[in-house]
Phi, psi and omega in degrees: 000331180302316182290328175294317180292324176294325176297323176297315179298316180295323177297316178300317181295314183291322176293323178297323178299320181295322184266328177074174174057225185292352180303324178303313182292315181297316179292328175298318176297322177297320178297320177298320178298319179296316179298321183287312188269332182267317184257354178068030181263132178292130180302145176285197183258122177293151185283072186298312182300318179298314182296322180292321178295316179299317179301316182294315181293317180297320179300317179291315181294322178293325176295320175301314180299322181295333179279348186091004182295325179292319176296326179296318176301316179296321180296318176299317180296321180296319178300320179296316182295318182286336179283332182230065185296332181294338183258021187299328182293332176266314185290327179302302178295327178295324177291315180292323177298314182295321178299316179296316179301320184285318186255353172083007179217139178286350181289353177288354186286334192303315181295338183274338185299313178296330177293314179300317177299311185298315180296316182295312184295316181294338178267359180079017180266135179303116186301333179302326185299307178279328186294314184296313181287334178295319179290322176297315181298325180296330178273329178293335179289348184296313181289346179265359183268130180290346183241012178281160180299328180299316178297322179299319180297315182298312183295313182293318181293319179295322178297318180293337178258016176058040177246142183265081176247118183265166177299322179295321177304319181288311185294327178298337179263312189286326181295304180295324184290314181289324178297317177295322177299318178297316182294319179295316179294324178293321178298317177298325184288343184305324185244014183287142179067174180273148171300150185303323182286350178247000180274104186298322180296316179293319180296326177293317179292334182292343179289341178279120184298321180297318177295319181297320180288335183281349186285335182258128176256104183296332181289339183279355181289337182242149181294148177298126184278149176251123188302313182238094187299320183293320178295316180297316180295320180295315179297318180293319180298315180295319181297314180295322176296324178296318178297316178299324179295319179296317179296317178297321179295322178293324181288325184237041184298325181297325182272328188263327184278139174299153182300133178091353180268121180278154181297325180298324177286322180298321178300321181298306184285335177292315182289324173298322179295320178300314178299321181294317180296319177299315181300313183289324184284328184258344179058038178284160178285121180303335180297331180293332182295311184286346178260004181284157180296321180296318181296315181297314179295321180293317179294325175298317179298322180296315180295318179301311181295320180305306186283307188289323179290324177297316179297313182294322179296323178296316181291312182296318179297320181290329184248022186303313183297321179294316180297314181299317180293326185283319189243358185299322181298315181295314184294321180291325179285322181226074184300333179296340181296345177296334178298323180294318179297318180293320178299315181297318179297321183292331178307321185263329186282332177057030176206122180292322179296317179294320178299313180292324179298326179278315191275324183299314177302324177295318178298316178296320180296327181280356178080020178290130181301145181304318179301326179293313181298320178294319183296327183263011180306321180302340182287356179281000175251108178217008183282007168286345185303315172257127191277051183241010177288144186308319182292327177293315179296324178295318179298320179296316183290327181283337180277095185286347177282341180083007181286330174274115194209168170254127184285178182299327184259021176069303185279351175270073185240176188291337188265350189295306184292314176302322179295311179299313182297314182295313184288317179297315178300313181297321182291315179297315180293317179299317178298316181295316180297315182296323178292327183284322187268353181243000000 
């Protein structure tokens, strides 16, 4: 029966891939219904704590976006990139990585992609080099962000399994490991592909006047303006102070938190408070918050995690003893192999939070030590394998030279090697760091 139920889960995932977005969550709920009414299995527990943390963080980040603070961050990044165009292959991904770490979502990358393209092309640098690693870096920053959904999953899941894993324990591993992974992948990208003046295919296309005129985006010459600079600066300042407060609270939770209050709960009311202070200080229209890109993407993530994680928890919970008996010997002998399982799941789930929501409870059930699970966290990002993630498609569309591309065989695309190099490096380094400090 386990394989029949796994077939149901895989069917939900593959159908969800075809429809995208909230389809994963809705189909996950349908899968739970099938398990309950057809197979007579009691539904598992939906990840309520994870969803609540995501809701709180998204509300704060969306409030920041409504003030123009997110655009202001992008404008600062753009000034840096244009000031040092020769370093675009390193500075591009470092900027997208940093944005994700600060705001907790990789969707912040979109405004920077046309800037990265414009700076690279005008400097004669093959745009594929910075663009591909920039989109990969924007997703690698998720596990390094103190307010991302991935961190919420780790904290909430460890609490439910009566394990003392703090936010600081996670960040001490994920920040240096993912940052090093980005730098190694960027270094590899420095010489990838032919220079534009030596690329015969590009030079042939350059003979077409219409194509030649399309390569320059005159609007990209100036930084994106923020309508109300003072409101944006005020919102951004409060948001950054809020993040620092959450980190400080995580570091000194024993001294600062009232007795009986868990850190996962503290993150919820702290991030809602950050959003409230921004709202009151800037007097923005609350309607702008719910219409922001961050809010829409965040709510989509909540629905996805709600359905697909509920379905997987139901299956794993029902077959826990069978799973432990089947794979415990392998996992105990080679605990790092859990990274491969997590990587494989992420290829299809296209959400690091959803991957962790499914895989971490399984890891805890198998008795994998907490340091190992923390060390392999970077492996929860593998949806670069198929080049259909929105940020990947956006990078392809913004690269007017056509160097950032999807190959004839689909998987031979621009993001595959930077993704593998970055994630493998981050996972190996993260595992080594976690073993040393724990």
